[in-house]
MIVEX-510242 format. One line per field, with one value per residue: residue number from 1; residue in one letter; x, y, z of N, C-alpha, C, O in turn. Coordinates in steps of 0.05 Angstrom, whole numbers, plus 5000, padded with zeros to 4 digits. Atoms other than C-alpha are relative to their C-alpha. Last residue first. Layout:
% residues N
n	c(NUM|...);
res	c(A|...);
n.X	c(X|...);
n.Y	c(Y|...);
n.Z	c(Z|...);
ca.X	c(X|...);
ca.Y	c(Y|...);
ca.Z	c(Z|...);
c.X	c(X|...);
c.Y	c(Y|...);
c.Z	c(Z|...);
o.X	c(X|...);
o.Y	c(Y|...);
o.Z	c(Z|...);
This chain:
% residues 209
n	c(209|208|207|206|205|204|203|202|201|200|199|198|197|196|195|194|193|192|191|190|189|188|187|186|185|184|183|182|181|180|179|178|177|176|175|174|173|172|171|170|169|168|167|166|165|164|163|162|161|160|159|158|157|156|155|154|153|152|151|150|149|148|147|146|145|144|143|142|141|140|139|138|137|136|135|134|133|132|131|130|129|128|127|126|125|124|123|122|121|120|119|118|117|116|115|114|113|112|111|110|109|108|107|106|105|104|103|102|101|100|99|98|97|96|95|94|93|92|91|90|89|88|87|86|85|84|83|82|81|80|79|78|77|76|75|74|73|72|71|70|69|68|67|66|65|64|63|62|61|60|59|58|57|56|55|54|53|52|51|50|49|48|47|46|45|44|43|42|41|40|39|38|37|36|35|34|33|32|31|30|29|28|27|26|25|24|23|22|21|20|19|18|17|16|15|14|13|12|11|10|9|8|7|6|5|4|3|2|1);
res	c(R|G|L|S|A|N|V|Y|H|A|I|A|V|K|A|T|E|P|L|G|F|F|A|C|N|Y|N|P|S|A|D|Q|H|A|V|I|R|A|T|A|S|T|P|A|S|D|G|P|L|T|F|Q|L|E|V|T|A|G|I|P|I|A|D|G|C|N|M|L|M|G|G|V|S|I|N|T|A|R|A|A|R|S|P|T|S|G|I|R|Y|S|V|D|F|S|A|T|V|R|V|H|A|R|T|L|G|N|D|T|P|V|E|H|G|L|K|M|A|A|H|R|R|A|A|D|V|A|I|A|L|Q|D|L|M|R|T|D|S|A|D|V|A|I|T|Y|I|H|R|A|G|N|D|A|R|H|S|I|R|G|H|V|S|A|K|S|V|G|Y|A|T|F|E|F|A|V|T|D|G|L|A|F|A|S|V|A|R|L|R|C|E|K|L|S|L|Q|E|V|I|A|M|V|P|T|G|G|N|V|S|V|M);
n.X	c(4987|4971|4991|5013|4986|4973|5002|5008|4976|4981|5010|5000|4973|4989|5011|4988|4974|4979|4982|4990|5000|4993|4983|5001|4978|5008|4979|4995|4972|4991|5020|5014|5006|5008|5004|5005|5027|5003|5028|5006|5028|5005|5022|5022|5009|5003|4974|4979|4986|4971|4985|4976|4984|4976|4992|4974|4998|5000|4981|5009|4993|5010|5023|5025|5016|5017|5008|5022|4996|5023|5026|5004|4982|4999|4979|4988|4989|4973|4997|4975|5004|4980|4976|5005|4998|5014|5016|5024|5012|5026|5009|5026|4999|5017|4997|5016|4986|5009|4997|4979|4975|4997|4973|4994|4995|5025|5015|5014|5025|4998|5027|5019|5000|4984|5016|4988|5015|5028|5001|4995|5023|5022|4993|5004|5029|5011|4990|5012|5028|4999|4989|5021|5019|4986|5001|4977|4975|4996|4983|4972|4992|4974|4991|4986|4992|4999|4981|4973|4997|5018|5000|5028|5002|5027|5019|5027|5015|5019|5007|5023|5006|5005|5019|4991|4988|4978|4986|5014|4984|5018|4987|4999|4980|4999|4983|4977|4975|4997|5014|4982|5013|4987|5014|4984|5016|4992|5020|5000|5009|5011|4980|4995|4977|4997|5022|5004|5005|5020|5014|5024|5020|4997|5001|4973|4985|5015|4989|4997|4993);
n.Y	c(4975|5003|5002|5024|5023|5002|5008|5028|5015|5000|5018|5027|5009|5003|5025|5023|5004|4985|5017|4984|4971|4981|4979|4976|4982|4973|4980|4986|4999|5027|5016|5019|5025|5023|4992|5025|5002|5010|4997|4990|4993|4979|5002|4980|5003|4975|4988|5020|5012|4999|5025|5001|5025|4993|5018|4991|4997|4972|4985|4988|4971|4987|4981|5013|5002|5024|5009|5019|5028|5014|4990|4973|4981|4972|4985|5020|4988|5008|5007|5012|5028|5010|5013|5028|5005|4981|4982|4989|4978|4994|4972|4993|4991|5017|4996|5019|5026|5014|5029|5011|4984|4985|4997|4973|4982|4991|5021|5017|5012|5029|5011|4987|5010|5024|5021|5014|4994|5008|5029|5009|4994|5018|5027|5000|5000|5026|5020|4994|5010|5029|5007|4996|5022|5024|4999|5017|4985|4984|4977|5003|4977|4988|4983|4975|4988|4970|4986|5002|5024|5020|5027|5011|5028|5010|4977|5009|5001|4978|4994|4982|4999|4973|4997|5003|4976|4989|5016|5002|5010|5008|5000|5026|5002|5027|5001|5018|4986|4978|4976|4977|4974|4985|5008|5017|5012|5027|5013|5029|5015|4984|4981|4978|4984|4979|5002|4975|5003|4982|5006|5017|5002|5025|5026|5012|4985|4977|4993|4971|4993);
n.Z	c(5008|5000|5028|5012|4988|5011|5028|5001|4991|5022|5021|4990|4998|5027|5011|4986|5011|4987|4986|4976|5005|4979|5010|4984|5007|5005|5004|4974|4994|4990|4986|5017|4986|5017|5028|5014|5011|5027|5008|5026|5004|5021|5019|4996|4973|4985|4994|4992|5022|4995|5005|4983|4998|4985|4978|4989|4971|4993|5016|5025|4999|5024|4997|5004|4976|5000|4974|5004|4993|4988|5008|4989|5013|4991|5014|5018|5025|5007|5029|5009|5009|5019|4988|4994|4971|4982|5017|4987|5015|4987|5002|4988|4972|4983|4971|4985|4994|4976|5000|4982|5000|4974|4991|4990|5023|5011|5013|4981|5009|4999|4997|5017|5027|5000|5013|5023|5024|4996|5001|5027|5016|4992|5009|5029|5005|4993|5019|5026|5000|5002|5026|5019|4998|5011|5030|5007|4998|5024|4993|5007|5016|4993|5021|4995|5025|5000|5018|4988|4984|5013|4990|4999|4993|4996|4999|5001|4975|4996|4972|4996|4972|4990|4979|4973|4988|5016|5019|5026|5023|5022|5026|5013|5020|5012|5024|4999|4996|5019|4992|5000|4996|4979|4976|4981|4980|4993|4984|5002|4978|4978|4990|5019|4995|5020|5020|5014|5028|5010|5025|4996|5022|5015|4986|4998|4980|4989|4974|4996|4973);
ca.X	c(1156|1141|1068|1043|1093|1067|0995|1011|1050|0993|0943|0983|0998|0926|0903|0950|0927|0855|0807|0753|0723|0735|0697|0668|0652|0608|0617|0567|0540|0469|0456|0519|0540|0570|0583|0577|0606|0666|0692|0758|0790|0856|0874|0943|0991|1004|1033|0967|0922|0878|0807|0753|0700|0644|0594|0556|0500|0498|0479|0439|0471|0442|0484|0527|0593|0651|0683|0721|0763|0772|0815|0881|0873|0842|0822|0783|0764|0721|0658|0633|0578|0582|0518|0472|0482|0496|0519|0575|0631|0681|0734|0774|0832|0845|0875|0886|0917|0882|0918|0890|0853|0798|0772|0706|0698|0664|0725|0767|0819|0869|0879|0953|0992|1001|0976|1015|0971|0998|1070|1061|1028|1082|1138|1104|1097|1171|1196|1152|1172|1246|1234|1189|1242|1294|1245|1233|1189|1125|1126|1070|1004|0986|0914|0901|0851|0847|0827|0796|0726|0734|0765|0780|0843|0864|0926|0980|1047|1097|1151|1168|1235|1234|1266|1303|1269|1253|1184|1165|1188|1160|1198|1164|1159|1102|1105|1047|1004|0939|0952|0968|0931|0960|0912|0936|0910|0944|0927|0983|0985|1013|1060|1012|1000|0939|0926|0990|0982|1012|1054|1098|1168|1201|1198|1221|1155|1118|1157|1119|1122);
ca.Y	c(4326|4253|4259|4244|4295|4347|4333|4336|4402|4432|4411|4442|4506|4515|4502|4554|4604|4596|4567|4617|4564|4489|4447|4382|4325|4275|4200|4151|4133|4110|4174|4212|4273|4339|4409|4403|4468|4472|4506|4481|4464|4428|4389|4392|4333|4325|4262|4241|4303|4316|4333|4385|4404|4456|4440|4487|4452|4464|4393|4363|4317|4247|4212|4149|4185|4188|4256|4273|4335|4407|4459|4449|4375|4314|4242|4188|4230|4195|4215|4225|4274|4338|4361|4409|4484|4496|4432|4396|4351|4306|4275|4211|4194|4157|4196|4190|4252|4310|4355|4425|4466|4416|4392|4363|4301|4260|4218|4279|4317|4359|4433|4448|4425|4435|4506|4547|4587|4554|4560|4633|4647|4612|4648|4715|4701|4682|4743|4791|4757|4768|4842|4849|4818|4867|4925|4909|4969|4937|4883|4837|4845|4775|4752|4693|4636|4595|4522|4485|4509|4563|4624|4688|4730|4796|4840|4789|4821|4811|4765|4729|4697|4683|4618|4621|4611|4553|4537|4576|4570|4612|4616|4636|4693|4716|4775|4778|4840|4803|4741|4670|4606|4542|4501|4537|4575|4625|4688|4732|4806|4862|4830|4772|4704|4660|4595|4586|4525|4526|4479|4509|4538|4549|4622|4686|4722|4669|4621|4589|4519);
ca.Z	c(3827|3841|3819|3889|3917|3868|3888|3962|3955|3914|3967|4024|3986|3965|4037|4065|4012|4033|3980|3962|3916|3912|3860|3887|3840|3877|3876|3906|3836|3823|3783|3764|3804|3782|3807|3883|3909|3954|4017|4045|4111|4118|4181|4211|4217|4143|4111|4080|4075|4135|4117|4129|4079|4081|4027|3980|3942|3867|3850|3907|3958|3970|4022|4014|4005|3957|3943|3880|3896|3875|3840|3875|3859|3892|3880|3918|3979|4030|4067|4138|4157|4197|4231|4192|4198|4125|4090|4127|4104|4138|4094|4104|4058|3993|3936|3861|3832|3798|3748|3748|3695|3680|3613|3590|3547|3602|3616|3631|3589|3627|3612|3620|3680|3754|3749|3799|3845|3907|3883|3865|3932|3972|3934|3945|4019|4024|3986|4026|4091|4077|4062|4123|4167|4142|4152|4226|4245|4218|4272|4248|4285|4307|4306|4351|4350|4413|4418|4477|4457|4405|4438|4401|4412|4382|4378|4395|4381|4325|4299|4235|4216|4142|4119|4053|3987|3940|3968|4029|4101|4158|4224|4289|4340|4384|4432|4482|4477|4487|4529|4507|4521|4490|4447|4386|4325|4280|4242|4218|4204|4162|4112|4104|4137|4145|4181|4221|4266|4336|4377|4431|4430|4498|4519|4485|4500|4461|4415|4358|4329);
c.X	c(5016|5015|5031|5010|4989|5015|5028|4998|4993|5025|5020|4992|5001|5028|5010|4990|5014|5027|5022|5019|5007|4995|5006|5021|4997|5024|4988|5020|5004|5029|5012|4981|4984|4995|4992|4993|4998|4971|4998|4970|4996|4970|4998|4978|4976|4990|4998|5027|5021|5014|5029|5013|5022|5015|5026|5006|5028|5003|4997|5022|4992|5005|4992|4975|4973|4985|4980|4994|4975|5007|4976|4973|4997|5019|4998|5019|5013|5008|5029|4999|5027|4994|5019|5025|4996|5005|4985|4987|4974|4988|4975|4995|4972|5004|4982|5007|4982|5016|4990|5001|5022|5027|5001|5030|5005|5004|4974|4984|4988|4974|5002|4973|4981|5001|5019|4981|5009|4983|4971|4999|5004|4976|4978|5006|4995|4970|4988|5009|4987|4972|5001|5009|4978|4981|5014|5000|5025|5027|5008|5015|5030|5005|5025|5006|5012|5010|4997|5021|5028|5004|4979|5002|4971|5000|4971|4981|4971|4986|4981|4995|4979|4993|4997|4978|5008|5012|5022|5017|4982|5018|4980|5014|5000|5021|5002|5015|5024|5025|5003|4984|5021|4986|5011|4982|5017|4982|5009|4977|5001|4992|4990|5021|5003|5024|5002|4979|4995|4998|4979|4987|4978|4979|5004|5001|5028|5016|4985|5012|5004);
c.Y	c(5012|5024|4996|4995|4974|4976|4997|4990|4970|4983|4998|4980|4971|4989|4995|4974|4976|4994|5017|4984|5014|5029|5020|5020|5026|5017|5027|5023|5014|4999|4973|4983|4982|4975|4977|5007|4973|5000|4992|5003|5013|5004|5023|4996|5018|4993|5026|5013|4980|4985|5004|4973|5004|4974|5011|4982|5009|5005|5030|5015|5013|5030|5011|5018|4987|4999|4977|4988|4983|4971|4986|5011|5027|5016|5029|5013|4978|5013|4992|4993|4990|4971|4990|4988|4971|4994|5019|5019|5009|5024|5002|5030|5010|5010|4981|5003|4983|4975|4990|4970|4988|5013|5013|5002|5029|5021|5010|4979|4982|4988|4970|4988|5016|4987|4976|4979|4987|5004|4990|4970|4991|5004|4980|4973|4999|4998|4973|4979|5005|4988|4969|4993|5002|4976|4975|4997|4984|5015|5016|5026|4998|5024|5014|5015|5027|5009|5030|5014|5000|4973|4983|4971|4992|4971|4992|5024|4991|4996|5024|5005|5022|4998|5030|5004|4995|5025|5015|4985|4998|4992|4990|5003|4971|5001|4972|5001|4983|5016|5021|5025|5021|5028|5015|4993|4981|4989|4971|4990|4970|4983|5016|5017|5021|5018|5020|4996|5028|4996|5020|4996|4981|4998|4976|4973|4988|5012|5026|5004|5030);
c.Z	c(5023|4991|4998|4972|4988|5011|4987|4972|4999|5007|4977|4979|5008|5001|4972|4989|5012|4988|5013|5016|5026|4991|5023|4989|5015|4992|4993|4998|5027|5006|5007|5016|4980|5017|4982|4971|4985|4992|4971|4996|4973|4998|4981|4980|5006|5028|5015|5003|5010|4977|5007|4997|5020|5006|5013|5025|5008|5029|5007|4985|4974|5004|4973|5002|4993|5026|4999|5027|4991|5007|5012|4994|5014|4982|5008|4980|4983|4974|4996|4970|4989|4994|4978|5012|5008|5029|5018|4980|5015|4985|5017|4996|5008|5029|5015|5030|5017|5003|5027|4998|5016|5000|5027|5006|5008|4977|4987|4984|5022|4991|4996|5004|4983|4973|4997|4989|4975|4975|5003|4998|4971|4982|5006|4988|4970|4994|5006|4979|4973|4998|4996|4971|4979|5001|4988|4969|4991|5001|4975|5006|4995|4982|5010|4975|5005|4973|5001|4982|5013|5014|4987|5009|5000|5006|5004|5003|4996|5027|5001|5029|5005|5030|5007|5020|5028|5011|4986|4980|4976|4976|4979|4973|4988|4978|4990|4973|5001|5007|4978|5006|5003|5002|5024|5023|5017|5022|5006|5017|4994|5025|5023|5012|4978|5008|4978|4978|4988|4970|4994|4973|5006|4978|4982|5014|5004|5022|5010|5028|5003);
o.X	c(5029|5038|5042|5011|5004|5029|5033|5008|5009|5035|5025|5004|5016|5035|5016|5005|5028|5032|5035|5020|5001|4998|4987|5044|4976|5045|4971|5027|4990|5040|5027|4987|4965|5008|4983|4973|5016|4953|5014|4954|5013|4955|5007|4983|4961|4977|5018|5036|5033|5010|5039|5000|5033|5004|5044|4990|5048|5006|4975|5040|5000|4994|5008|4953|4966|4997|4961|5011|4954|5030|4954|4963|4981|5038|4978|5036|5028|4993|5045|4979|5045|4985|5010|5047|4993|5028|4967|5000|4962|5003|4958|5013|4955|5022|4964|5029|4965|5023|4997|4980|5046|5045|4982|5045|5012|4985|4964|4981|5003|4953|5014|4970|4968|5010|5041|4971|4996|4966|4963|4989|4986|4963|4971|4992|4977|4961|4980|4992|4972|4967|4993|4994|4970|4980|5005|4988|5046|5036|5026|5005|5046|5005|5026|5012|4999|5029|4976|5044|5036|5019|4957|5020|4954|5018|4954|4982|4959|4994|4980|4997|4984|4974|5016|4957|5000|5030|5017|5041|4960|5035|4966|5019|4996|5022|5009|5003|5047|5032|5022|4959|5039|4979|4998|4962|5037|4969|5016|4972|5003|4996|5007|5032|5001|5030|4995|4983|4977|5017|4963|4991|4982|4956|5010|5022|5038|5024|4982|5007|5016);
o.Y	c(5032|5022|4993|4973|4955|4963|4977|4968|4953|4969|4976|4959|4955|4971|4972|4955|4961|4971|5033|4987|5005|5035|5032|5013|5040|5016|5029|5035|5033|4978|4961|4975|4991|4971|4982|5020|4966|5002|4999|4987|5028|4985|5045|4990|5014|4973|5035|5027|4985|4961|5027|4952|5025|4956|5021|4980|5000|5028|5040|5026|5003|5043|5011|5008|4985|4999|4978|4975|4994|4963|4996|5028|5029|5006|5038|4999|4962|5014|4990|4986|5005|4956|4985|4998|4964|4990|5010|5033|4993|5043|4985|5046|5016|5001|4969|5008|4993|4962|5000|4957|4995|5004|5027|4982|5045|5034|4997|4981|4971|4995|4960|4970|5034|4964|4978|4963|4987|4988|4971|4959|4979|4985|4963|4964|4985|4978|4959|4970|4987|4970|4959|4983|4983|4960|4965|4978|4995|5026|5007|5047|5000|5021|5026|5004|5044|4998|5041|5016|5019|4957|4992|4956|5007|4956|5008|5038|4998|4979|5041|4987|5045|4983|5045|5016|4975|5037|5036|4982|4986|5007|4971|5025|4952|5020|4953|5005|4992|5020|5021|5025|5020|5040|5017|5006|4970|5004|4956|5001|4961|4992|5028|5012|5015|5022|5014|4980|5042|4988|5028|5011|4960|5004|4979|4963|4988|4999|5045|4988|5043);
o.Z	c(5020|4982|4976|4963|4983|4996|4974|4966|4990|4990|4967|4975|4997|4986|4964|4987|4999|4978|5000|5041|5048|4967|5034|4986|5012|5006|4976|5018|5033|5010|4991|5038|4968|5038|4960|4966|4970|5008|4954|5007|4963|4996|4987|4957|5025|5033|5025|4985|5031|4974|5008|4998|5024|5018|4999|5043|4996|5037|5009|4998|4953|5021|4954|5000|4970|5048|4984|5039|4987|5006|5012|5008|5033|4971|5020|4968|4994|4955|5014|4959|4981|5011|4955|5009|5031|5037|5033|4965|5029|4979|5017|4998|4992|5043|5003|5037|5032|4984|5048|4996|5012|4986|5035|5004|4991|4969|4968|4960|5038|5002|4977|5020|4993|4970|4987|5004|4954|4969|4989|4979|4959|4974|4989|4970|4960|4983|4987|4963|4963|4983|4975|4955|4967|4982|4967|4959|4987|4981|4960|5001|5014|4957|5031|4954|5018|4962|5008|4990|5026|5006|4982|5000|5012|4997|5011|5023|4975|5043|4984|5046|4999|5037|5006|5014|5040|4998|4973|4985|4977|4968|4983|4964|5003|4962|5005|4952|5000|5030|4962|5003|5020|4982|5045|5029|5007|5036|4987|5039|4971|5047|5037|5033|4954|5031|4955|4960|4996|4957|5011|4954|5019|4983|4958|5020|5027|5041|4995|5047|4985);
């Protein structure tokens, strides 16, 4: 939730956050120069109150993407934000275990947990197709679909993790597929920090951590 010009908080999704700027999306229309304020919570640290002004707006159908220039004059806020952002990054980058053996004799760097949720995927400019995730980690997912996807293909994924209200977007590469199997091993790359945090939180919750 974000407050604009001191008004009643409205729903918005923070996609990226740094000490200089924030990118968020919302269905509400705000104007350039509007003041935006919200609280950011990271693992194990106090909330950071963030505020700044809208410096850029891009429209995507009914949704609006905003860039917020963080108020650089508020040093106390910047100190709190630095601690929170660092905690979020460390948590997202945290390896959830040592190298984990797999059935094919290889190892992977992140623990995967069993999952069952819908995924939409797209290759290049083709229309989105439906699939299902059967396991997931910070490093990738096992995707089940009835389509033929070549090894090495780059896929754009979108899914909503169980318990989350906001969708997660990720780019992945198909790294393995067995003949006559509907399962594709997808390795994430260039994963946004927000997606890393969301997936790590889901994996930890699934493991009871």
